C-alpha positions in Angstrom: 49.8 37.2 42.6 51.6 38.7 45.6 48.9 37.2 47.8 49.7 33.7 46.6 53.4 34.3 47.0 52.8 35.3 50.6 50.5 32.4 51.2 53.2 29.9 50.1 55.7 31.7 52.3 53.4 31.5 55.3 52.9 27.8 54.5 56.7 27.3 54.6 57.0 29.2 57.9 54.4 27.0 59.5 56.4 23.9 58.7 59.7 25.5 59.9 58.1 26.6 63.2 56.7 23.2 63.8 60.2 21.7 63.5 61.6 24.2 65.9 58.9 23.5 68.4 59.3 19.7 68.0 63.0 20.1 68.7 62.7 22.3 71.7 60.0 20.5 73.7 61.7 18.2 76.2 58.6 16.0 76.4 58.6 15.5 72.6 62.1 16.2 71.7 62.5 13.9 68.7 58.9 13.7 67.5 59.2 10.6 65.3 62.9 11.0 64.6 64.2 9.1 67.6 66.1 6.5 65.5 68.1 9.2 63.7 69.8 10.4 66.9 69.7 13.7 68.8 72.6 15.4 67.0 70.9 15.1 63.6 67.5 16.1 64.9 69.2 19.1 66.7 70.9 20.0 63.4 67.6 19.9 61.6 65.9 22.1 64.3 68.7 24.7 64.0 68.2 25.0 60.2 64.5 25.4 60.8 65.2 28.2 63.3 67.3 30.0 60.7 64.5 29.8 58.2 62.1 31.2 60.7 64.5 34.1 61.2 64.2 34.9 57.5 60.8 36.4 58.3 60.5 39.7 60.2 56.8 40.3 61.1 57.5 43.9 62.1 59.1 45.2 58.9 58.1 42.7 56.3 61.7 42.3 55.3 63.9 39.2 55.6 66.7 39.2 58.2 70.3 38.4 57.3 70.9 34.7 57.5 73.8 32.8 56.0 71.5 31.0 53.5 74.4 29.3 51.7 75.5 27.6 55.0 71.9 26.6 55.8 71.6 25.1 52.3 74.8 23.1 52.8 73.6 21.8 56.2 70.2 20.7 54.7 72.0 19.0 51.8 74.1 17.1 54.4 71.0 16.0 56.2 69.3 14.8 53.0 72.5 12.9 52.0 72.8 11.3 55.4 69.2 10.1 55.4 69.4 8.9 51.8 72.5 6.9 52.5 70.7 5.1 55.3 68.1 3.9 52.8 70.7 1.6 51.3 71.4 -0.1 54.6 68.0 -1.9 54.5 65.7 -3.6 52.1 63.4 -1.0 50.6 60.4 -2.2 52.6 62.4 -2.2 55.9 63.8 1.3 55.9 62.9 2.8 59.3 60.4 5.6 59.0 62.6 8.0 60.9 65.1 8.2 58.0 62.3 8.8 55.5 60.9 11.4 57.9 64.3 13.1 58.2 64.8 13.2 54.4 61.3 14.7 53.9 61.6 17.4 56.6 65.1 18.5 55.4 63.7 18.6 51.8 60.7 20.8 53.0 63.2 23.2 54.7 65.3 23.3 51.5 62.2 24.3 49.5 61.3 26.9 52.1 64.9 28.3 52.0 64.7 28.6 48.2 61.2 30.1 48.2 62.4 32.8 50.6 64.0 34.5 47.6 60.7 34.7 45.8 57.9 35.2 48.2 58.2 39.1 48.2 59.2 39.2 44.5 56.5 38.9 41.9 58.9 38.5 38.9 58.1 35.6 36.7 59.7 32.3 37.8 62.3 31.1 35.3 62.6 27.4 34.2 65.7 27.1 36.4 63.8 28.6 39.4 61.0 26.0 39.0 63.5 23.2 38.7 65.3 24.2 41.9 62.0 24.6 43.8 60.3 21.4 42.6 63.3 19.0 42.8 63.6 18.6 46.6 59.8 18.1 47.0 59.5 15.5 44.2 62.6 13.6 45.4 61.0 13.5 48.9 57.9 12.0 47.4 59.6 9.6 45.1 62.5 8.4 47.4 61.1 8.9 50.9 57.3 8.6 50.2 56.7 12.0 51.7 57.0 10.6 55.2 56.2 12.7 58.2 53.5 13.8 60.6 50.0 14.6 59.2 50.7 18.3 59.3 53.8 17.9 57.1 55.0 15.1 54.9 53.2 14.5 51.7 50.2 16.6 52.8 52.4 19.7 53.2 54.2 18.9 49.9 51.0 18.6 47.9 49.6 21.8 49.3 52.9 23.6 48.4 53.0 22.3 44.8 49.3 23.3 44.4 50.0 26.8 45.5 53.0 26.9 43.1 50.7 25.7 40.3 48.3 28.5 41.1 51.1 31.0 41.0 52.1 29.8 37.5 48.5 30.0 36.3 48.4 33.6 37.4 51.7 34.3 35.6 50.2 32.8 32.5 47.0 34.8 32.8 48.7 38.1 33.3 49.0 38.2 37.0 45.4 38.9 38.0 45.1 37.8 41.6 41.4 38.2 41.9 39.8 34.8 42.4 36.6 35.6 40.6 38.3 37.1 37.7 40.2 33.9 37.2 37.0 31.9 37.2 35.5 34.0 34.4 37.9 32.9 31.7 36.5 31.7 28.4 34.6 28.5 28.8 36.2 27.4 32.2 35.9 23.8 33.0 35.7 23.1 36.7 37.6 20.1 37.9 35.2 17.3 39.0 36.6 15.2 41.8 36.5 11.5 40.9 38.6 10.3 43.8 41.8 10.5 45.8 43.2 13.3 47.8 44.3 16.3 45.8 44.3 20.0 45.4 41.8 21.7 47.6 41.6 25.1 45.8 39.1 25.3 42.9 40.8 25.4 39.6 39.8 25.8 36.0 41.3 23.6 33.3 42.3 25.2 30.0 40.8 23.7 26.8 43.3 21.3 25.3 41.0 19.8 22.7 42.5 21.9 19.8 46.1 21.1 20.5 48.3 18.3 19.1 47.5 14.8 20.5 49.6 11.7 20.8 49.5 9.2 17.9 47.8 11.7 15.5 50.4 10.9 12.9 50.2 7.1 13.5 49.3 5.6 10.2 49.7 2.0 11.3 46.8 -0.4 10.9 46.0 -3.8 12.2 47.1 -5.2 8.9 50.6 -3.8 9.2 52.7 -6.8 10.3 56.0 -5.9 8.6 58.7 -5.4 11.2 60.6 -2.7 9.4 62.7 0.2 10.7 60.1 2.8 9.7 57.0 1.0 11.1 55.7 -0.2 14.4 55.4 -3.9 14.3 51.9 -5.2 15.2 51.9 -8.8 16.3 49.0 -10.9 14.9 46.3 -11.9 17.4 45.9 -15.7 17.1 44.0 -16.7 20.2 41.8 -13.7 21.1 40.9 -13.0 24.7 37.1 -13.0 25.0 35.6 -9.5 25.0 32.4 -8.0 26.3 30.9 -4.6 27.2 31.3 -2.9 30.6 30.3 -5.0 33.5 28.9 -3.7 36.8 29.9 -4.9 40.2 27.4 -7.7 40.4 27.9 -8.8 36.8 31.7 -9.0 37.2 31.3 -10.9 40.5 29.1 -13.4 38.6 31.9 -13.8 36.1 34.5 -14.5 38.8 32.2 -16.9 40.6 31.4 -18.8 37.4 34.9 -20.5 37.4 36.9 -21.3 40.4 40.6 -21.6 41.0 42.8 -22.3 38.1 40.1 -22.1 35.5 39.5 -18.3 35.9 40.4 -16.6 32.6 41.2 -13.1 31.3 38.5 -10.9 29.8 38.6 -7.6 27.8 36.0 -5.1 29.0 35.2 -2.5 26.4 33.9 1.1 27.1 34.5 1.0 30.9 36.3 4.4 30.8 33.7 6.4 28.9 33.0 8.7 31.8 36.7 9.3 32.7 37.8 12.9 32.1 41.1 11.4 30.9 39.2 10.1 27.9 37.4 13.3 27.0 38.9 15.5 24.3 37.2 18.5 25.9 37.9 17.4 29.4 41.4 16.6 30.8 42.7 14.4 28.0 45.7 12.3 28.6 46.2 12.1 24.9 47.2 15.8 25.0 50.9 16.4 25.8 50.0 20.0 26.6 47.6 18.9 29.3 50.2 16.6 30.9 52.7 19.5 30.9 50.0 21.7 32.5 49.4 19.1 35.3 53.1 18.9 36.0 54.2 22.5 36.5 55.1 23.1 32.8 56.7 19.6 32.7 59.1 20.3 35.6 57.7 17.7 38.0 60.2 14.8 38.4 59.3 11.1 37.6 61.2 7.9 37.7 61.7 6.2 34.4 63.2 3.0 32.9 65.7 3.6 30.1 65.8 0.7 27.7 63.5 -1.6 25.8 62.8 -4.1 28.6 64.0 -4.4 32.2 65.8 -7.7 31.5 67.8 -6.3 28.5 71.5 -5.7 28.8 72.1 -1.9 29.3 68.7 -1.3 30.9 68.9 1.3 33.6 66.7 3.7 35.7 66.7 7.5 36.1 64.7 10.4 37.6 63.9 13.0 35.0 61.5 16.0 34.5 58.1 14.9 33.1 58.8 17.4 30.3 61.7 15.2 29.1 59.4 12.2 29.0 56.9 14.2 26.9 59.6 15.5 24.6 60.8 11.9 24.1 57.3 10.8 23.2 56.7 13.7 20.8 60.1 13.5 19.1 61.2 16.9 20.6 64.8 17.3 21.7 65.3 16.7 25.4 66.1 19.9 27.3 68.5 19.0 30.1 67.8 15.4 31.1 71.1 14.5 32.8 70.3 11.0 34.0 69.2 9.4 30.6 72.2 10.9 28.7 74.6 9.7 31.4 73.0 6.5 32.3 72.1 4.9 29.0 70.2 5.2 25.7 67.0 3.7 24.5 63.2 4.2 25.0 62.2 6.1 28.1 59.4 4.4 30.0 57.5 5.6 33.1 56.6 2.1 34.3 54.7 0.8 37.3 55.0 4.1 39.1 52.6 5.4 41.8 52.0 8.5 39.8 48.6 9.3 41.2 50.0 9.4 44.8 52.8 11.8 43.6 50.6 13.9 41.4 47.0 13.8 42.7 45.6 16.0 40.0 45.9 13.1 37.6 44.0 10.9 40.1 41.0 13.1 39.5 40.9 12.1 35.8 40.1 8.4 36.4 37.9 6.3 38.6 38.5 2.9 40.2 36.4 0.3 38.3 33.7 -1.4 40.3 35.3 -4.7 39.5 38.1 -3.9 42.0 35.6 -4.2 44.8 34.7 -7.8 44.0 35.6 -10.8 46.2 38.2 -13.0 44.7 39.8 -16.4 45.4 43.5 -16.8 44.7 45.0 -19.7 42.8 48.2 -19.7 45.0 48.7 -20.9 48.5 47.5 -18.6 51.3 51.0 -18.5 52.7 52.5 -17.4 49.4 49.8 -14.9 48.9 50.3 -13.4 52.3 54.0 -13.0 51.5 53.2 -11.3 48.2 50.8 -8.9 49.9 53.3 -7.9 52.5 56.0 -7.3 49.9 53.9 -5.4 47.4 51.8 -3.3 49.8 54.8 -2.0 51.8 55.6 1.5 50.7 52.9 1.5 47.9 49.9 3.7 47.4 47.0 1.6 48.5 43.8 3.6 48.1 42.5 4.6 51.5 39.9 2.0 52.6 39.9 0.3 49.2 43.2 -1.6 49.2 43.5 -1.0 45.4 47.0 -0.3 44.1 47.2 2.1 41.2 50.2 2.3 38.9 50.9 4.4 35.7 52.6 3.2 32.5 53.6 5.9 30.0 56.0 5.3 27.1 56.6 5.2 23.4 56.0 2.4 20.8 58.3 -0.5 21.2 58.6 -0.6 25.0 58.2 -4.1 26.4 57.3 -5.5 29.8 58.7 -9.1 29.6 56.7 -12.2 30.4 56.0 -12.1 34.1 53.3 -12.7 36.7 51.9 -10.4 39.4 50.7 -11.3 43.0 47.3 -9.5 42.6 44.3 -9.5 40.4 44.8 -6.8 37.8 42.7 -4.6 35.6 44.9 -3.0 32.9 43.1 0.1 31.6 44.3 1.4 28.3 43.7 5.2 28.2 45.9 6.3 25.3 47.4 4.3 22.4 47.5 0.6 21.8 49.2 -2.4 23.4 49.6 -6.0 22.5 49.2 -8.4 25.5 49.9 -12.2 25.5 48.8 -14.3 28.5 49.7 -17.8 29.8 47.8 -19.7 32.5 49.5 -20.5 35.8 49.4 -24.2 34.9 52.0 -23.5 32.2 54.6 -22.0 34.6 57.2 -24.8 34.2 57.3 -24.3 30.4 57.9 -20.6 30.9 61.1 -21.1 32.9 60.9 -18.6 35.8 64.2 -17.0 36.5 64.5 -17.5 40.3 67.1 -15.7 42.5 69.7 -13.7 40.5 72.9 -11.8 41.2 72.7 -9.7 44.3 70.0 -11.8 45.9 67.3 -10.2 43.7 64.3 -12.6 43.5 63.2 -12.6 39.8 61.0 -15.7 40.2 58.0 -13.8 38.8 59.8 -13.1 35.4 60.3 -15.7 32.6 63.7 -16.4 31.0 61.8 -16.5 27.7 61.8 -13.5 25.4 58.5 -13.8 23.5 59.6 -11.4 20.8 62.8 -13.4 20.1 60.9 -16.8 20.2 58.3 -15.5 17.7 60.9 -13.9 15.4 59.7 -10.4 16.1 62.9 -9.1 17.7 66.7 -9.7 17.8 68.0 -11.0 21.1 68.9 -7.9 23.1 70.7 -9.9 25.9 69.3 -10.8 29.3 67.2 -13.8 28.1 67.9 -17.4 27.5 70.9 -17.6 29.8 71.6 -21.2 28.9 72.8 -20.4 25.3 71.5 -19.8 21.8 67.8 -20.1 21.0 67.4 -23.2 18.8 64.5 -24.1 16.5 63.5 -26.8 19.0 63.4 -24.2 21.7 61.1 -22.1 19.6 58.9 -25.0 18.6 58.6 -26.1 22.2 57.6 -22.6 23.4 55.2 -22.0 20.5 53.3 -25.2 21.5 52.4 -23.7 24.9 48.8 -22.5 24.8 48.1 -18.8 25.3 45.6 -16.0 24.8 46.3 -12.6 23.3 44.7 -9.3 22.4 45.4 -5.7 21.3 44.1 -3.1 23.7 43.0 0.3 22.3 41.8 3.4 24.1 38.9 2.6 26.4 39.7 -1.1 26.7 40.3 -2.7 30.1 41.9 -6.2 30.4 41.2 -8.3 33.4 44.3 -10.4 34.2 43.6 -13.0 36.9 46.2 -13.4 39.7 49.1 -15.6 38.7 48.6 -15.4 34.9 51.8 -14.7 33.0 51.6 -11.8 30.7 53.8 -10.1 28.1 53.0 -6.5 27.1 54.3 -4.6 24.1 53.4 -1.0 23.3 52.4 -0.4 19.6 52.2 3.4 19.9 52.7 6.1 22.4 50.7 4.5 25.3 49.3 5.6 28.6 47.8 2.8 30.8 46.7 2.4 34.4 46.8 -0.9 36.3 44.5 -1.5 39.2 45.7 -4.3 41.5 43.5 -5.8 44.2 42.9 -9.0 46.1 
């Protein structure tokens, strides 16, 4: 274990030395941070120098450095960079401020790891929280910006080493690589795609542990909207369904109808070879596996707090993944400050680039062949170009594939209101069930898009209509029908608009053509992946 501790410390020193060299070379003084100004870059360099001084190659002992002062200076740099994010639209934040935020966060992690690298005592929960927090915030808020030798690449390598240290703690501290590989029935991680951990790793067997939705006794016949049951909407106009389609077959489906007439389709059994679907593999239905992937649940993730993002009282927070899993399994949250302070209601990890932040989970799925088809959009080329620019900026487009991956993890009852997306979409249901209702682009006027709202936020892709209220499934939670009470005539008018609907179960994948309006309602604990492409 000591070897891994030292390896992570050496990794920290490499980053700190790079920053001191970047700051001292007159020919490359600012190294990508020009826009931040020389005083801030010099302050960063001086903190990096102090961290390098923590290492004494001759004696193996750390030198005396005022670590509390260094920590305050790094916090100052992080706060200054973060404040600059709010001076711009999210897609327009200059890279230099994201870069500064990430570099200062890397140094803060290094400073904190300096207390552990020569100490093999087991890391406490608080230790892990303090180590993980700056790195995850750098990934979530700043995108892990920086040069190839640092930034997100450095962060992922650090977190992977930290994961290996935790594994050795759990296995009794044997630091022999071969001994670790000889555990009972090891399962080598098979790489399905994406950049991720480079060290070989065995995955424990999670097949015998508790799974999400094991106690779910709901059936398709349960349509009573009672306090003790999950309401299941009736499917009245089923989306056509077929088995898995290969690249050529799906291309033929797209080419069969052109323009506005392209329709949704449910593709069954497209995920059969995904490790995420295998009980003996890396099952996303296992809360224990998701904790294992996220450093005992200490990795941070952004969540929505509330039933729907248009409801009154809805808010956002960044919380440990363990708190999300506790919420899903009914366990008491440990120390989740933001949800307690910011609001109450369902906690939903929604439309998050989770696989960029936690590459281990990216290994558990594969991009469907359908995402490599050629499509024609129903909207203007000009509008589509604008959409592409907005949605691709700062997102995790797969290298060379231009496929955007987002994760959706939440409890029963979470709702994504009626809206439309600027891309073709494959919604893959990995765990649990979801009800989806879809309306064609031709029906847009009847769905009453919101338009530009307070603060200049463009909500034109979201409907004013609450499907659950119109159908009598839900009480009005606020945020919909801004013109007054919903009348019987309103309901009758809305219910006359043609639609298609379906219930997705594990292994089902729904094709949503670009521009189709869709309303999504979780019927159980649910984990889904959306694949956007053009």
